[in-house]
FIKEMAR-756238 format. One record per residue: x, y, z of N, C-alpha, C in turn. Coordinates in steps of 0.02 Angstrom, whole numbers, plus 32768, in hexadecimal, padded with zeros to 4 digits. Layout:
BEGIN
XYZXYZXYZ...
***
This chain:
BEGIN
8DE2096CB6B28DF50983B6F58E2F09B6B6EF8E2909EDB7128E5B0A22B70E8E9A0A0EB7348ED30A29B71D8F120A18B73E8F150A33B7868EEF0A67B7938EEE0A83B7D78ED00A53B8098EA60A23B7F18E8909F2B81E8EBD09C0B8378EF309B9B8118F27098AB8248F5E09AAB84D8F6109ECB84C8F970A0FB86E8F880A19B8B78FBC0A23B8DD8FB50A33B9248F930A77B92B8F5D0A7CB9528F3A0ABDB9588F660AF3B9768F950AE1B9A08FC20B13B9BC8FF00B2EB98590050B03B958902F0B1AB92090080B4BB8F58FC90B3CB8E68FA00B69B8BE8F980BADB8E18F8B0BABB9228F820BEAB9478FC30C13B9468FFB0BF2B951903B0C15B952904B0C32B90D903E0C0CB8D8904D0C25B89590200C60B8838FE10C5DB8968FB50C96B8888FCC0CD5B8AD8FE00CCBB8EB8FF80D05B911903A0D20B8F590650CF2B8DC90A40D09B8BD90970D2FB87D90660D19B85690560D3CB818903D0D82B82790160D89B85C8FFB0DCBB86E902C0DF4B89890610DD5B8AF908F0DF8B8DC90BA0E2AB8B690BD0E66B8CF90E90E98B8B191320E8AB8C2913D0E69B8F991820E5BB90C91A30E2AB8DC917E0DF6B8C691990DC7B89591A70DEAB85391770E13B83D91810E37B7FE91BC0E68B80391C00E8BB83B91F80EB9B844923B0E93B848923A0E59B86892770E32B86C928D0E18B828925E0E03B7FE926F0DEBB7BB928B0E24B79092690E5DB79192810E96B76A92C40EAEB78492CB0EB1B7C6930B0EC6B7E293430E96B7D293350E55B7D393680E24B7C1937F0E2CB779934F0E36B74B93620E40B705938A0E80B6FC93760EB5B720939B0EF4B71A93E20EEEB73593E90ECEB76F942B0EC6B78D94570E99B76194390E65B745945F0E38B71994770E5DB6DB944A0E85B6BE945D0EABB68294950EDDB69194900EFFB6CA94C40F2EB6DD95060F0AB6EA95020ED1B70B953F0EABB71B95620E93B6DC953B0E77B6AD95590E60B66E95770E9BB64795550ED3B648956F0F0EB62495B00F25B64395B50F24B68595F30F39B6A6962C0F08B696961C0EC8B69496500E97B683966A0EA2B63C963C0EAEB60D96510EB9B5C896760EFBB5C0965F0F2FB5E396820F6FB5DE96C80F6CB5FD96CF0F45B63297120F3FB65097420F19B62397280EF2B5F597520ECDB5C697510EECB58097410F2CB57D973A0F4DB53B977C0F4CB51597B30F59B53697F30F59B51498060F15B4F897F90EE1B51F98090E9EB50797DB0E89B4CE979B0E9DB4D2976E0E8EB49B97820EB2B45B979A0EEEB46397AD0F15B42797E60EF4B40298140ED5B425984D0EB4B40598420E69B3FC98070E50B41197F80E09B407981F0DDAB432983B0DF3B46A98660DC9B493983C0D96B4BA98080DAEB4DC97E20D82B50797BB0D4EB4DE979A0D65B4AA97730D36B482979F0D05B45D97DA0D1BB44A98050CEEB42598290CBCB450983C0CCFB48D98650CA4B4B7983B0C7DB4EA98160CA1B51397F10C7EB54897A80C91B54B97930CC7B52D974D0CDAB52D97390CFFB56C96FD0D1AB56A96E10D3FB5A496A70D1AB5C5969B0CDCB5AE96610CB8B5C996660CAAB61396A10C99B62B96A80C8AB672969E0CC8B69D96B40D03B68596AA0D41B6AB96600D53B6B0963C0D4DB67895F50D5CB67895CF0D2AB6A495E10CEBB69F95C00CB8B6C895CC0CC4B71296090CD5B72496180CE2B76B95EE0D1AB78795E40D4FB75F95BC0D87B77695730D74B77E95570D53B74B95100D3FB74E95040D0BB78495330CDEB78B952C0CAAB7BF952B0CC8B80595540CFAB81095560D1AB85295150D3FB86194FA0D63B82E94BB0D86B83894820D55B84494800D1FB81D944C0CEDB82594510CCAB869948D0CBDB88094960C9CB8C1947D0CC8B8FA948C0D08B8F794740D36B92B94280D38B92C94090D37B8F193C10D3AB8ED93A10CF9B90793BA0CC0B8F1939C0C80B90493AA0C6DB94C93E50C7EB96693F80C68B9A993EA0C9BB9DF93DE0CD9B9CC93CE0D0DB9FD93850D22B9F893710D3AB9BE932F0D57B9B792F80D23B9BB92FF0CEBB99792C90CB9B99592BB0C9AB9D992EE0C82B9FF92DE0C66BA4192BE0C98BA7192D60CD6BA7092B80D08BA9D92700D18BA8892640D1BBA4692200D28BA2E91F00CF0BA4492050CB1BA3B91DB0C79BA4F91D50C75BA9B920C0C82BABE920A0C7FBB0791DD0CB4BB2691DF0CF0BB0B91B30D25BB25916A0D15BB18915B0CF8BADF91150CE5BAD190FE0CAFBB0091290C7DBB0C91180C48BB3B91120C64BB82913E0C92BB94913B0CAFBBD790FC0CD8BBE290E40CFBBBAE90A60D21BBB6906B0CF3BBBF906C0CB8BB9F90350C88BBA990390C67BBED90750C64BC0A907D0C46BC4C90750C78BC8590610CB5BC7590580CE7BCA9901A0CD6BCD390150CF7BD0C8FDE0CE8BD398F9A0CF7BD1B8F970D26BCEB8F570D38BCCC8F3E0D03BC9C8F6C0CDEBC7C8F590CAEBC488F6B0C66BC5A8F830C5ABC978F9B0C17BCA88F620BE5BCAB8F260BFBBCC08EEE0BCDBCC58ED70BB4BC818EE40BDABC4C8ECF0BC5BC098EF40B86BBF38F330B7FBC078F590B43BBF48F410B05BC1A8F240B0FBC558F0D0AD6BC7C8EC50AC1BC6A8E9E0AEDBC4B8E590ADEBC3B8E500AC8BBF38E830ACBBBCA8E7D0AB7BB848E7A0A6BBB7D8E5C0A54BB468E580A0CBB398E9709F2BB188EC40A1FBB058F030A0ABAE68F3209ECBB1A8F5809BBBB048F89099EBB308FC609CBBB358FEA09C9BB6D902709F2BB72905A09E3BB3B905D09A4BB26908B0992BAF0907709B6BAAF903609BCBAA1902009DFBA6590320A29BA69902E0A46BAA4903F0A8CBAAC90890A99BA9D90B40A6FBAB890FC0A77BAAD910E0A68BA6590F50A31BA4991050A20BA0490EB0A53B9D390B10A70B9E190960AA3B9B490C10AE1B9B390D80AF7B9EC91020B32B9EE91460B25B9CD91610AE9B9D791A10AD9B9B8919A0AD6B96C91630AB8B95491580AB4B90C91520AF9B8ED912E0B26B90D91280B6AB8F3916C0B8EB8F591930B81B92891D60B9FB92B92040B84B8F591FE0B44B8E692270B27B8B092150B46B86D91D50B52B86291C00B74B82491DC0BBBB82291DE0BDCB85B91FB0C1FB85D92460C1DB84D92680BEAB86792B00BE2B85892BA0BD5B80E92900BABB7F092950B9DB7A892870BDCB780925A0C06B798924A0C44B77492870C72B77092A90C7CB7A892E30CA8B7A7931E0C88B78393250C46B788935A0C25B763934D0C29B718930E0C20B70392FE0C27B6BD93080C6EB6A392FD0C9FB6CF93080CE5B6BA93520CF3B6AE937E0CCCB6CC93C60CD6B6C293E10CB1B68593B90C87B66593D20C60B62C93EB0C8AB5F293CA0CC2B5DF93E80CEBB5A9942E0D03B5B8943B0D16B5F6947E0D2DB60894B00CF3B60994990CB8B61F94C40C7EB61D94D30C68B5D694A10C6FB5AA94AD0C60B56394E00C91B54594DB0CD0B559950D0D00B54295530CEDB55A95580CD4B59895990CBEB5B195B40C84B58795890C58B57095A00C20B54695B60C39B50195920C6AB4E595A40C85B4A395E60CABB4A595F70CC7B4DE96370CEBB4E496720CBDB4EE96670C7CB4EF969C0C49B4F196C10C4AB53596E70C15B53F970D0C0FB57D96E60BF1B5B696AC0BD2B5A996810BB8B5DE96740B6EB5D096800B45B60396700AFEB5FF96260AF5B61095FF0ADFB5DF95B60ADCB5E895A40AAAB61E95C40A70B61F95B40A3DB65195C10A57B69895F90A75B6A396090A90B6E595D90AC7B6F995C60AF1B6C895970B28B6D795520B0CB6EA953C0AD8B6C694FB0AB9B6D694FD0A98B71B95330A75B72A95390A55B76C953C0A89B7A4955F0AC0B79995620AF5B7CC951E0B14B7D794F80B20B7A094B50B3CB7A794860B0BB7CA948C0ACAB7BA94630A98B7DC94730A95B82694B40A99B83794C70A9AB87D94A90AD7B8A194AA0B10B880948D0B4CB89D94420B44B8AA941F0B26B87B93D70B1CB88493C90AEBB8BD93F10AB7B8C393E70A87B8FA93F40AA7B93E94280ACFB94294350AF3B98193FD0B23B99193E10B43B95D93A90B71B968936C0B4CB983935E0B10B96A93260AE9B98393320AD6B9CD936F0AC3B9DE937E0AB5BA2493750AF2BA5093880B2DBA37937D0B6BBA5D93330B7ABA66930A0B68BA3492C20B70BA3B92A70B45BA7392BD0B06BA7592A80ADABAAC92BE0AF6BAEF92FB0B0FBAF393130B2CBB3292EB0B69BB4692D90B93BB1592B20BCFBB25926C0BBCBB3E924D0B8ABB20920B0B73BB3792100B56BB7E92450B31BB8B924E0B14BBCE92560B4ABC0392800B7BBBF5928B0BB0BC26924C0BDBBC2F92280BE7BBF991EA0C0DBBFF91B50BE7BC2791B30BA5BC1F91830B7EBC4691980B77BC8F91D90B79BC9C91F10B72BCE191E90BB2BD0991EE0BEBBCE791EB0C2CBD0A91A40C45BD0B91850C45BD4591400C5EBD4C913D0CA2BD6F91720CB6BD9191730CF7BDB2919C0D28BD89918D0D68BD9091B00D9BBD6991F90DA2BD7D92070D9BBDBD924C0DA1BDD492760D69BDB7925B0D2DBDB892800CF4BD9D928A0CFCBD5292590D19BD3092600D23BCE792980D55BCD8929A0D8BBCFE92CF0DBCBCF393140D9EBCFF931B0D76BD34935B0D56BD41936E0D25BD0A933C0D00BCF1934A0CD1BCBA935F0CF5BC7B933E0D2DBC6C93500D52BC2F93980D6DBC3593A90D87BC6F93ED0DA1BC7894210D69BC7594100D30BC92943E0CF8BC8E94450CDABC49940D0CD8BC24940F0CBCBBE194320CE9BBAF94380D29BBBD945C0D55BB9094A50D40BB8A94C40D30BBC2950A0D1ABBC095100CD4BBA394E30CA7BBB794E60C63BB9C94D90C62BB5194A70C89BB3C94970C8BBAF594D00CABBACD94F30CDABAEB952C0CF7BAC995630CC4BABC95700C98BAED95A10C64BAE2958A0C32BAAD95490C22BAAC952F0BF4BA7A95350C12BA3495240C52BA2E95280C73B9EC95700C76B9D4959E0C8BB9FF95E40C90B9EB96010C4BB9DA95F00C18BA0196090BD5B9F395EE0BB9B9B295AD0BC5B9A595900BACB96795AD0BCFB92A95B50C11B92F95D20C36B8F7961A0C1FB8EB96400C18B92096860C02B918968A0BBCB8FA965E0B8EB912965F0B4BB8F6964A0B48B8AE96150B6EB89C95FE0B6EB85796310B8CB827964F0BC4B83B96800BE4B80F96BF0BBAB80996D30B99B840970D0B6DB83B96FF0B31B80E96C10B19B81096AE0AE1B7E596B20AF4B79B969E0B32B78B969D0B48B74596E30B5CB72E97070B81B75797470B9DB741977F0B69B73F977D0B39B76E97B20B06B76F979F0AC7B74B975E0AC0B73A97450A84B718975A0A45B73F97510A49B78197690A13B7AB973809DBB7B696F809E4B7A396C609B0B7AE96C00984B77196CA0943B77A96C50913B744969A08D8B75A967308BDB72D96480885B73B965C0848B711969A0846B6FC96B00811B6CF96BA07CEB6F296CE07D0B73296DB0792B75896B10792B79796AD0757B7B796870751B7F596A5077AB82D96E7077DB82F970807A5B86496FA07EFB85B96F60806B81C96E6084CB810969E085CB8239672082BB81D962C0837B82D961D0830B8789650081FB8A096440817B8E896330859B90A9657088FB8F9964A08D0B918960508EBB90695F008EBB8C695AB0900B8B8957708D3B8D895860892B8DC95560865B8FD954E0874B94795850883B96995810895B9B0955C08D8B9B995680906B98A95440946B98D94F9093CB98694E40912B956949D0905B94C948008E0B98894A608B1B9A5948D088DB9E0948608BCBA1B94B608E9BA2594B00919BA5B9477094ABA50946F0960BA129438098EBA0293F4096CBA0E93ED092FB9F793AE090CBA0093A008FEBA4A93D408EDBA7093CB08E0BAB793B5091FBADC93D40958BACC93C20996BAED937B09ABBADB936809A3BA9C932509B8BA8792EF098CBAA792FA094ABAA892C9091DBAC692C20929BB1192FB0935BB3292F80942BB7A92D40984BB8992E409B8BB6392C309F8BB6D927909F4BB5C926809CCBB2A922109C4BB1791FA09A3BB509215096DBB6C91F2094CBBA391EF0978BBE19225099DBBEE922409CABC2991F20A02BC2091EF0A1FBBE491BF0A55BBD891770A3BBBDC916C0A00BBC0912909E2BBC4911409D7BC0D914309C2BC36913309B7BC7D912409F9BCA091480A2EBC90913C0A6EBCB090FA0A8DBC9B90E40A7EBC5F90A40A99BC48906A0A79BC6E90740A3CBC87903F0A1BBCAE90310A41BCEF8FF60A38BD0C8FE80A56BD4D90170A3ABD83901E0A60BDB8904D0A4CBDED90380A0BBE0E8FF609FDBE108FDF09C0BE308FE40983BE048FF6098BBDC48FFA0953BD96903A092BBDA3903B08F0BD84907508C4BD8A90A808D9BD5490D30909BD6591000927BD34913E08FEBD26915508D8BD55919A08BEBD5391A60882BD2691770853BD1B91890815BCF891AB081EBCB5918F0849BC8A91AC0852BC4891F4086CBC4C91FF089CBC78924208B9BC7D92740886BC9792620862BCCB92920832BCE8929E07F7BCBA926B07E2BC96927507ABBC6692A507C1BC2F929D07FEBC1592CA0817BBE19311081FBBFC93180838BC38935B0841BC55937C07FDBC5F935607CCBC779373078ABC809388076BBC3E935E0774BC0A936F075ABBC893AD077CBBAC93B107BEBBB393EB07E3BB9A942A07D0BBC1942207C5BC02945B07AFBC2B9477076DBC11944B073DBC03946206FDBBE8947E0703BBA29460072DBB7994770736BB3494BE0753BB3294C80789BB57950A07A9BB57953D0780BB7D95260759BBAE9554072BBBCF956C06F5BB9F953F06DDBB74955406ABBB42958506CABB1095780708BAFB95A60729BACC95EA0733BAED95EA0748BB2D96290752BB51964F0710BB58962A06D9BB65964B0699BB6A96690681BB289644068BBAF1965E0677BAAF969B06A1BA9C969706E2BAAB96D0070DBA9B970C06FCBAC6970006EBBB05973706D7BB3197570696BB19972E0668BB01974A0629BAE797710635BAA797590663BA7C977C0671BA3D97BE0695BA4A97BF06C3BA7A97FB06EABA88982706CBBABD98110692BADA98340672BB12984506A4BB49981206C9BB5E981A06FBBB9197D90700BBB997DE0705BBFA97A3070CBC25978D0754BC2C97AF0782BC0D979D07C9BC14975607D8BBFE973C07BEBBC596F607CCBBB396C507B5BBE896D1077BBC0796A40763BC3B96A60791BC7796E107A7BC8A96E807D2BCC496C70816BCB996CF0832BC7E96AF0872BC6F9664086ABC6E964B0834BC5096030827BC5195EA081FBC99961007FDBCC395FB07F4BD0895FA0836BD2E962C0860BD22962E08A1BD4495F108CBBD3295E108CFBCF295A608F5BCDC956708D7BCF895620895BCF895260873BD11951B087FBD5B9550087BBD8395490885BDCB953308CCBDDA955108FDBDB8953D0942BDC294F5094DBDAD94E10930BD74949D0939BD5B946A0919BD8A947708DCBDA0944708BABDCB943F08DDBE0F947508F8BE29946E091EBE67944A0960BE5C9451097DBE20942909B8BE1093DF09A7BE0E93CE096EBDF093880959BDEF93700946BE35939E092ABE5E938C091CBEA3937D095BBECA93A40991BEBD939509D1BEDD935209EEBEC6934109E3BE8692FF09FABE6F92C709D2BE9192D10991BE9A929F0969BEBE929B097CBF0792D30993BF2492D209AABF6992A309E5BF73929B0A0DBF3F926E0A47BF4292270A37BF2D921709F7BF2891D409E2BF1691A709E4BF53916609EDBF46913609F0BF7D913109ACBFA0912B09ACBFE29126096CC00590E2094BBFF890E20908BFFB90A508E3BFF0909608D9BFA7905B08BBBF9A904608ACBF56900008C7BF4A8FF508E1BF0E8FB308F9BEFC8F8708BFBEE78F4608CDBEE18F180898BECD8F250882BE858F3A08B0BE5B8F48089EBE158F83086FBE108FB50879BE3B8FEE084BBE3B8FDA0807BE558FB50806BE8C8FA107C6BEAA8F7107A0BE7D8F4A07C3BE548F1B07A0BE298F3E0779BDF18F7D0788BDE48FA10766BDAF8FCD072DBDC98FCB0721BE0B8FF406ECBE288FD506A9BE178FFF067BBE018FE70639BDED8FD7060EBE2A8FA305E3BE268F9505B7BE5F8FC6057DBE658FED0570BE31901E053ABE33905D0551BE5A90730525BE8690A90538BEB490EA0547BE8F90FF051ABE6291400524BE4091400563BE1691070570BDF5910305ACBDCC90FE05EABDF790DD05E5BE3190D7061DBE5E911B062FBE7B914505FEBE8A9188060BBEA391B2062EBE6F91AA061BBE3091CF063DBDFA91B50684BDF09174068DBDF6915706D0BDED916E0700BE24917E06E5BE5E91920711BE9591D0073BBE8391FC071FBE5B92390743BE49922D0778BE1391F70772BDED91ED079EBDB491B207CEBDBD918707C3BDED914E07EFBDF79163082EBE1C91380860BE1A9145089FBE3C91440896BE87917208B8BEA8917708B4BEF091BF08C4BF0591C608E1BF40920908F4BF56923408B7BF63921B0888BF8C9241084CBF9A924B0822BF5B921A0821BF2F922007FBBEF1925B0814BEC7925D0855BEBB92920871BE9192D6086BBEB192DA0876BEF3931B0872BF149335082ABF15930807F9BF1E931E07B4BF1E9331079DBED7930E07B7BEA5932007A7BE5F936607C3BE5093730802BE6393B50820BE5793EB07FBBE7E93DB07E5BEBB940C07BFBEE3941E077EBEC093ED0759BEA893FA0719BE88941F0721BE46940C0754BE1F942E075EBDDF94770773BDE99484079BBE1C94C907ACBE2B94F00770BE4294D00744BE6A94F20707BE80950106D9BE4694D306D3BE1694DF06AABDDA951906C7BDB1951C0709BDAD95540729BD8995960719BDAB9598071FBDED95D5070FBE1195E706C5BE0A95B4069ABE0795C10653BDFC95E10646BDB895C9066ABD8595E70663BD4296300679BD42964006ADBD68968506C4BD6E96B0068EBD9096960671BDC596BC063DBDE796C705FFBDBB969505EFBD92969D05B7BD6396D405C6BD3096D50605BD17970A0618BCE8974F0614BD089754062ABD4797940625BD6B97A705DCBD76977605B2BD859785056BBD8F979C0549BD4F977D055BBD179792053FBCD797D90554BCC597EA0591BCD6982E05A8BCC898610583BCF2984F0576BD31987D0550BD5C987E0506BD4A984804EDBD2B984404A6BD1A98690495BCD9988104C7BCB698A604B8BC79989504E3BC3D9861050DBC4398500539BC0B98850570BC0798A90571BBD098E005A0BBC798C505E5BBB498AA0606BBE6988D0648BBDB98AF0679BC0998B406B6BBF298D206EDBC19989D0721BC2898AF074EBC5598820785BC6698AB07C5BC6298A707E7BC2A98D00821BC1E98B20861BC3C9872086CBC2E985408ACBC3F981B08A7BC7197FC086DBC7797C10867BCA197D1085FBCEA97A0086ABD1797AB0861BD5E97AF0817BD7097C60809BDAD97CB07C5BDC5978B07B2BDEC97870773BE01974C075BBE2397450779BE69977B077FBE8D97770799BED1976007E2BED4977A080FBEAB975E0853BEAC97140856BE9B96FE082ABE6D96B70828BE5D968E080EBE9896A907DFBEBD968707C6BEF9968207FDBF2E96B70824BF3796B5085CBF66967F088EBF51967D089EBF11964B08CDBEF8960408B3BF0395F90875BEF295B50858BEF8959F0855BF4195CA083EBF6D95B70838BFB495AA087CBFD395D308AEBFC395CA08F0BFE09588090FBFC8957C090DBF87953E092BBF6D95010907BF88950408C5BF8D94CC08A0BFAB94C208B3BFF494F908BAC01994F308CDC05F94D40911C06894E70941C03E94C90984C043947E0982C035946A0960C0009423095FBFEE93F8093FC024940D0905C03B93E408E2C06C93E90901C0B294200923C0C194240947C10193F40982C10293F109A7C0CB93C209DFC0C6937B09C5C0C9936E098CC0AA932B096FC0AD9317095FC0F593450942C11B93370932C161932E0971C18A935809A3C17F935009E2C1A4930F0A05C19492FB0A03C15492BC0A24C14392800A00C161928009BFC16092480999C17D924409A2C1C9927E09A7C1EA927D09ABC232927A09F0C24F92940A23C22B929B0A65C249928C0A9FC21992AA0A9EC1DF92A80AD8C1B392650AE4C19192380AB3C19391F70ABCC17291CC0AF1C19491DF0B06C1D091BA0B3BC1F291CA0B80C1D792050B87C1BB921A0BCAC1A392280BCCC15892380B93C13A924C0B92C0F3921B0B66C0CD92020B7FC09691D50B57C06C91FC0B20C04991D80AECC03591FA0AB4C01492190AC7BFD292020AFDBFB3921D0B12BF7392660B2ABF79927A0B3FBFB592BE0B58BFC092ED0B23BFDC92D60AE6BFE593010AB2C001933B0AA2BFD3932E0A9EBF9293650A92BF6393960ACBBF61937E0B09BF6893AA0B43BF6993D70B41BFA793BB0B2DBFE093E30B27C01D941A0AF2C01494080ABABFF5943A0A85BFEA94720A9EBFBB945F0AC2BF8794920ADCBF5894C00B0FBF7B94A30B39BFA694CB0B6ABFCB94FC0B47BFFA94E60B12C01C95130AEEC049954A0ACAC022953A0AB1BFE6956E0A92BFBD95A30AC4BFA9958E0AFFBF9595BE0B33BF8295E90B48BFBE95CA0B4DBFF995F10B5DC03496220B26C045960C0AE8C040963A0AB0C04E96730AADC01E96680AC4BFE0969E0AC4BFAF96CD0B01BFB796B00B3BBFC896D80B78BFC896FA0B88C00A96DB0B76C04396F70B88C084973D0B6BC090974B0B2CC07E97900B13C08A97C50B3BC06597B40B55C02A97E50B7DC00597E80BC5C01E97AF0BDFC03597B10C22C05397D90C23C09497D30BEDC0BA97F90BE9C0F898440BE1C0EC98570BCBC0B0989E0BC2C0A098BE0C00C08398980C37C07E98B60C75C06398EA0C8FC09499240C9DC07B995C0CB4C0A4998C0C7EC0B899780C3FC0B099A70C09C0C099D90C00C0889A140BE7C0969A470BE0C0619A360BACC02D9A0E0B79C03E99FF0B43C00F99C30B52BFE399940B7CBFFB99570B8DBFD6992D0B4FBFC799320B1CBFEF99090AE1BFE798CE0AE4C018989B0ABBC00B98600ABBC03598720AA7C07C98530ACAC0AC98630ABCC0F398480A79C108980E0A66C0F197F20A25C10297CE0A0AC0C497C009C9C0C597A009A8C08B97590992C09A97470989C0D997040972C0E996D009A7C0D8969D0994C0B5966909C2C0A0967409E1C05C96AE09D7C03F96BE09F3BFFD96AF09BEBFC8967B09C7BF9F966B0993BF6D96A20987BF3B96CA09BBBF2C96FE09B5BEF9974309ABBF1897450995BF569786098BBF7797AD0953BF55978C0921BF3A97AF08EABF1A97D508FDBEDB97C10936BEBC97E4094CBE8098200978BE8F982D0985BECF986609AEBEE398A40982BEE598D70996BEBF9915096EBEBD993A096FBF00992C09A1BF2A994F09A7BF6A992D097FBFA298F6095CBF9298D50934BFC5990108F9BFD8990F08F3C019993F08C1C030991F087DC03898E60879C05798C70838C06598800837C0489879081FC00C9838081EBFEC980C07E6C007982B07B2C0229804077AC03D97DB0790C07997FB07B3C0A897D707CBC0E397A207FFC0D097B10828C09E977F0859C08797430836C06A974E0802C042971707DCC02696EF07B9C05D9712079CC08E96EF0779C0C496C507A9C0ED96DF07E4C0FD96B80814C125967C082DC0FE96840839C0BD964B084FC09596160818C090962D07D9C08A95FE07A1C08795D70799C0C895FA07A0C10095D8079BC14195A507D3C14A95B7080FC13695880847C13A954A083AC10F95540823C0D2951B0814C0A694F007DDC0C3951007A9C0DF94E90772C0FC94C10789C13894DE07B4C16394B807CFC19C947E07FAC18594890823C1519452084DC138941A0822C11C942A07ECC0F993F707BFC0E093D3079CC11A93F80789C14E93D90768C18793A80796C1AB93B907D6C1B1938C0805C1D1934C080EC1A89353080BC16693190814C13A92F207D3C12E9309079CC14B92E8075CC13F929F075CC155928C0777C18F92440779C1A0921A079FC16E923407D7C155920F07FCC122920807D5C0E1923D07B0C0CE923A0787C0929206074FC09A9206072FC0D391D606F9C0DF918F0714C0DF9186074FC0FD9143076DC0FD912C077EC0B6915A0798C08D914907A7C04891380768C021915D0732C02D914E06F4C00B910B06D8C02090FB06DDC06090BA06C5C077908106EEC059908B0730C0579057075BC0399050074DBFEE9087073FBFCE9084072FBF87906606EABF7B907506BBBFA6905C0677BF9E90130671BFB08FFA069CBFDC8FB40697BFF18F8406B6BFC08F9D06CFBF888F7206F1BF578F6006C3BF1E8F530685BF2C8F3D0657BEF88EFB066EBEDA8ECF0685BF068E9106A3BEF08E8506DFBF1C8E87071CBF018E810758BF2C8E410758BF558E0B0738BF3E8DCD0738BF648DCF070ABFA08DFD06D8BF9C8E0106A8BFD38E4506ADBFF68E6206E7BFF68EA506F0C0128EA206E8C05D8ED606CAC0778EDA06BFC0BF8EE40702C0E28ECB070AC11F8ED40749C1438F1C0750C15A
***
C-alpha cells in the first residue's frame, strides 16, 4: 500500500500545488539570497575585528549571524507563510468555489487539518533551508546552541499558530470588502507579533535567560506551550465550524472547547494564586473570561433566528441531554444563554476567592481587579446584549438584519463607555460625568459609590432578561419539540 493512501488527500493536493507553485520556488530562492546577503553584510561589517582576531578570540560572531538569520526567517514564517495560506484559503472560499467545499465527501476537519499539515511542511522547508547559515553561526563561536534551538522552536510554534489564525480569518471572510479590511487590520497585528517574536527569541539567545534545570524555570515554557496549544485547538475548532454550511450545527465543538479551556486556565490561575498567595491571577483570568464570553455572546446575537433542520435532527430525545444540548447547539438564544451562564460562573469563582480571603486565606491582590468592578462589567455587558436582542425582536428587525445586531450592541457599548468622558471635557476634574451605562465604570478610581452602580447595572440586566424571557421560552419549546423532526409539534 502506498503512503499516499494513508495521507490526508487535502495535504497531498496542497503539497502538489506547492511543488508546482512558482511563488514557493521564488520564496525559497529569495530567502536563500537574502540570507546570503545578510550574512555577508554581517561579516563585512566585522572585517576589522576578524582581521585582528578580536571577535573570534573573545566573544565570536555567532550571535550576530544568528540574530540576522533569525530575523529574516521570522519575517518569512510569520508574514509570508500565513498570508500565502490565507489567500489560498480565501480563494477557495470565494463565491465561485464555495459550493465545492459543501459538496465534497471530505469532512471539514480533514480540510483544515490537511491545510495545516501542508503549511507545517512548508515551515519545515524554510527552516531547513536556514540550517547551513545557523551552522555557520555556531562555527563562528559565541552562540549557545540550546538557546538557539529553543528560540527557533518557539518561532516555528508561533508560525503554526499564525497559520491557524490565517485559516480562521480566511474562512470567516466571505465578502471582498471584509477581506480587505481584515488584511489591513492583520498587517498591524502581524507586525506586533513579528516584532515581539523576534525580540523574545533574540533576548533568549543573547541573555541566555531560559533554563530548564528546575521546575520553576520550566514554568514559563510550560505556560507558553499551554497557551499555544489552547490557541491552536480553539482556532482549529472555530475554522472547522466556519467551513461547515450555514445550516449545519456549527457551535458545539467551539463551545465545548471554550468551556474546557475556561476550566483549564481557571485551574491554572487558582493553583498559581495559591502558590503566590495572591488573588490577582484569578481576577485577571476572570476579567479575560468575562470579556471573551460577552464577545461570544455578541457573535451569537448576530446568529439567524430559529433552528435549521440539520440542527434539530441532532437533538437528543432524552430530556436531560436535550437541556444540556440547548446551551451548546447553534442558535441565537442558545449562544447568548451559554455566554450568560459562563460569565455568571466566572463571577461566582471570583466571589468564592474573595470569600476565602475574608475567611482566613492570607492572600493579597496587588495588580488584579476586584470583584465589584468585575460585577459592574458583567452586568453592563449583559444588559447591552440582551437589550439589543429585545429591541431587534420587537422593532429593529424591520430595518436591520440579524447579522448587524452584534455590531449595534458593540457600538452602544462604546458609546456608553466614551460619552461620560466626552461630556467631562472642560471640567476641572476630568472624571466621568455619570457611571450608569459605562461597563468600565467600576475600574475608575474616582467612582464614589460602586455599590449603587453595581445595583443599577444588575437591575438593568435583570429587566433586559425579563423582556427576553418569552423569546427564550419559545426557543426552548422549539428546541424541545424536535425530538423527531418528522413528528414535530406545530
